[in-house]
C-alpha positions in Angstrom: -7.6 -4.5 21.3 -4.8 -6.9 21.6 -3.2 -9.2 19.4 -6.3 -11.6 19.2 -8.4 -10.5 16.6 -12.3 -10.9 16.5 -13.6 -13.7 15.9 -13.7 -14.1 11.6 -17.0 -14.0 9.3 -17.5 -12.4 6.2 -17.4 -9.1 6.0 -17.4 -6.1 4.0 -14.7 -3.3 3.4 -15.8 0.2 2.8 -12.5 2.0 2.2 -10.2 4.9 1.1 -7.1 4.0 -1.3 -4.5 6.6 -0.8 -1.6 6.9 -3.3 1.3 9.8 -2.9 4.2 9.6 -5.1 7.4 12.4 -2.9 9.4 12.4 -6.0 10.5 13.5 -8.8 7.2 14.8 -9.0 4.3 14.9 -6.4 1.6 13.1 -7.6 -1.7 12.0 -5.1 -4.9 10.7 -5.4 -7.2 9.3 -2.9 -10.7 7.1 -4.2 -13.5 5.3 -2.3 -13.9 1.8 -2.9 -14.6 -2.1 -0.8 -13.2 -4.9 -0.2 -14.7 -8.4 1.1 -13.0 -9.9 3.7 -13.6 -13.5 3.3 -12.5 -16.6 5.5 -11.7 -19.4 3.3 -13.6 -21.6 5.7 -16.9 -20.2 4.8 -16.5 -19.1 1.4 -19.9 -21.8 0.7 -21.7 -19.9 3.2 -21.5 -15.7 2.0 -24.4 -14.4 0.7 -21.6 -14.0 -2.5 -22.2 -15.9 -5.8 -19.5 -18.3 -4.8 -17.7 -19.8 -8.2 -20.8 -19.0 -10.5 -21.9 -15.2 -12.0 -23.6 -12.9 -9.9 -23.8 -9.2 -10.1 -20.8 -9.8 -7.0 -18.9 -12.3 -7.1 -15.8 -14.7 -6.0 -14.1 -17.1 -8.0 -11.2 -19.3 -6.9 -9.1 -18.9 -9.9 -8.9 -15.2 -9.7 -6.4 -16.1 -7.0 -3.8 -18.0 -5.8 -2.5 -20.6 -8.7 -5.2 -19.1 -10.4 -6.6 -22.5 -11.7 -9.5 -22.9 -9.6 -7.5 -25.2 -7.3 -7.9 -25.2 -3.7 -7.1 -21.6 -2.0 -6.3 -23.5 1.3 -4.0 -25.7 0.1 -1.8 -22.7 -1.9 -2.0 -20.7 0.8 -0.7 -23.4 3.2 2.0 -25.0 0.9 3.2 -21.6 0.1 3.7 -20.8 4.2 5.0 -24.4 4.6 7.6 -23.5 2.2 8.9 -20.7 4.5 8.5 -22.5 7.7 5.5 -20.8 9.0 4.0 -23.7 10.4 2.8 -20.7 13.7 0.2 -19.6 10.6 -1.7 -22.6 11.3 -4.9 -20.8 12.1 -7.6 -19.2 9.6 -7.0 -17.8 6.7 -9.4 -14.7 5.7 -8.8 -13.7 2.4 -9.2 -9.8 2.1 -10.0 -8.8 -2.4 -11.9 -6.9 -4.5 -14.9 -9.1 -6.1 -16.3 -9.6 -9.9 -18.4 -6.8 -10.3 -21.0 -8.2 -13.3 -18.2 -10.8 -13.7 -15.0 -8.2 -14.6 -12.3 -8.2 -11.7 -9.0 -6.7 -11.1 -6.9 -7.0 -7.9 -4.1 -4.6 -7.8 -3.7 -6.5 -4.0 -5.3 -8.8 -2.2 -4.1 -9.7 1.2 -4.3 -12.9 2.8 -4.5 -12.5 6.4 -2.6 -16.4 8.2 -3.5 -16.2 11.7 -2.5 -18.9 14.4 -4.9 -21.0 16.4 -4.9 -18.1 19.1 -6.7 -15.8 16.3 -3.3 -13.7 16.3 -1.9 -12.5 13.3 1.5 -14.6 12.3 1.5 -13.5 8.8 0.5 -11.9 5.8 0.5 -13.0 1.9 0.7 -9.3 -0.3 -1.0 -11.3 -3.8 -0.2 -8.5 -6.2 -1.4 -8.5 -9.7 0.2 -6.2 -12.4 -2.2 -4.6 -15.6 0.4 -7.0 -17.9 -1.5 -10.2 -16.5 1.2 -11.3 -13.7 1.6 -11.8 -10.5 3.6 -11.9 -7.3 2.7 -12.6 -3.8 5.1 -11.0 -0.7 4.9 -13.5 2.4 5.3 -11.1 5.2 6.1 -12.3 8.5 8.7 -12.5 11.5 11.5 -14.5 11.4 10.5 -15.8 15.1 7.1 -16.1 13.6 5.8 -13.8 16.6 2.6 -12.5 16.2 1.9 -9.2 13.6 1.3 -5.9 15.6 0.0 -2.8 14.1 3.2 -0.4 14.6 5.4 -3.5 13.2 7.6 -3.0 9.9 7.9 -5.5 7.6 10.6 -4.8 5.0 11.6 -7.1 2.1 12.9 -6.0 -1.4 10.7 -5.1 -4.4 11.2 -8.2 -7.3 8.2 -7.6 -9.0 7.4 -4.7 -11.6 3.9 -3.2 -10.9 4.4 0.7 -12.0 5.9 1.5 -15.5 6.9 4.7 -13.6 9.2 3.0 -10.6 12.1 0.4 -11.2 12.3 -3.3 -10.1 14.5 -2.3 -7.3 14.2 -1.2 -3.5 12.5 -2.2 -1.5 9.0 -2.3 0.4 7.8 -1.7 3.7 4.9 -3.3 5.4 2.3 -2.2 7.8 -0.9 -4.0 8.9 -3.4 -3.2 10.9 -6.4 -5.9 11.6 -7.2 -5.6 15.1 -10.1 -3.3 15.6 -13.5 -2.5 13.4 -11.4 -0.9 11.0 -9.0 -3.1 8.5 -5.5 -0.8 7.4 -2.9 -2.2 5.3 0.6 0.3 4.3 3.3 0.0 1.5 5.6 2.4 1.3 8.4 2.2 -1.4 11.9 2.7 -1.1 14.5 3.1 -4.3 18.0 1.4 -4.6 19.3 4.5 -2.5 17.3 4.2 0.5 14.6 7.3 0.1 10.7 6.9 0.2 9.4 7.4 -2.9 6.1 6.1 -2.8 3.4 5.3 0.4 0.1 3.9 0.1 -2.8 2.8 1.7 -6.1 1.1 2.6 -8.3 2.3 5.1 -11.7 1.3 6.3 -14.5 0.4 7.5 -15.6 -3.0 8.2 -19.6 -4.2 7.7 -21.5 -7.7 7.8 -21.6 -9.4 4.3 -25.0 -9.8 3.6 -27.6 -8.9 0.7 -28.4 -5.8 1.7 -25.3 -4.5 2.2 -24.1 -6.1 -0.5 -26.6 -4.5 -2.5 -25.7 -1.3 -0.9 -21.9 -1.4 -1.8 -23.1 -2.4 -5.7 -24.9 0.9 -5.5 -22.6 3.3 -3.6 -19.5 2.4 -5.5 -20.7 1.3 -8.9 -18.6 -1.2 -11.4 -15.6 -0.4 -8.6 -13.6 -3.1 -10.6 -13.6 -1.0 -13.8 -13.1 2.1 -11.7 -9.8 0.5 -10.4 -8.3 0.1 -13.8 -9.5 3.0 -15.2 -7.7 5.5 -12.9 -4.7 3.3 -12.7 -4.6 4.0 -16.7 -5.4 7.9 -15.9 -3.2 8.4 -13.2 -0.6 6.6 -15.7 -1.5 9.5 -18.0 -1.0 12.3 -15.3 2.6 11.0 -14.7 3.6 10.9 -18.7 2.2 14.5 -18.7 4.1 15.5 -15.7 7.3 14.3 -17.9 7.9 11.1 -15.5 9.8 8.7 -17.4 7.9 5.0 -18.7 9.7 2.3 -17.9 9.4 -0.6 -20.2 8.4 -3.8 -18.7 11.8 -6.4 -17.6 10.4 -10.1 -18.0 8.8 -11.4 -15.1 11.2 -13.0 -12.8 11.1 -17.2 -12.3 9.9 -16.8 -8.6 6.9 -15.3 -7.9 6.6 -15.5 -4.6 9.4 -14.3 -1.9 9.5 -13.2 1.7 10.5 -10.6 4.1 13.7 -10.0 5.2 15.1 -12.7 7.5 12.0 -15.5 6.8 13.6 -18.0 4.8 12.8 -20.8 1.8 12.8 -24.2 2.6 
């Protein structure tokens, strides 16, 4: 498909998460998971429990300003700060749901489209296990559409893994123009060596009650699974002798952009 996305509807993405550490010791894992793909203009219209308890639910307070305020306003304000006026169409939030009231989103993707349905920016909202968050705004300097082979580079400014220093850079890549969703985030250390490769790749299905029930039982307690596997992988890295890095104080600025995209 070309640069235009299909008409955005609420969907479920049945996916695999992959992490591969390349050095100083190799460590790889892949596991099944599911994400929701939610056009912000349709949050009140989905089969998902919205801002209320349910087996699977979505709360505004889990994203953006994390205070329950408008997600649309938060995203548009952030885009305006970086002069990304071409991202003036639908915003689709790709994230994990609350499962029986519990959620942990290591990374959520805000897909920001133009009126012509081309992708112009992606906000990668990252949460760590210490209750902190940072948003990386990915876009081209000239705001041209983001295509599946485009690599967007940005500095690493947020502490996520206690086994990787807060330095170096990320390479971001996205493919959202098919019945699949794919995001790749690769980490390069301060010497420019690729140290970590990650991906989220999955197929989209319609978000309805039957499919929500299907994924609820296919991936039981998926959010608990995500946080459990994070800690399990940490234990594996410690057992391999990887140095634990003490968490630095978070930078006061909780958002940044890829190279050459400047803030007002």
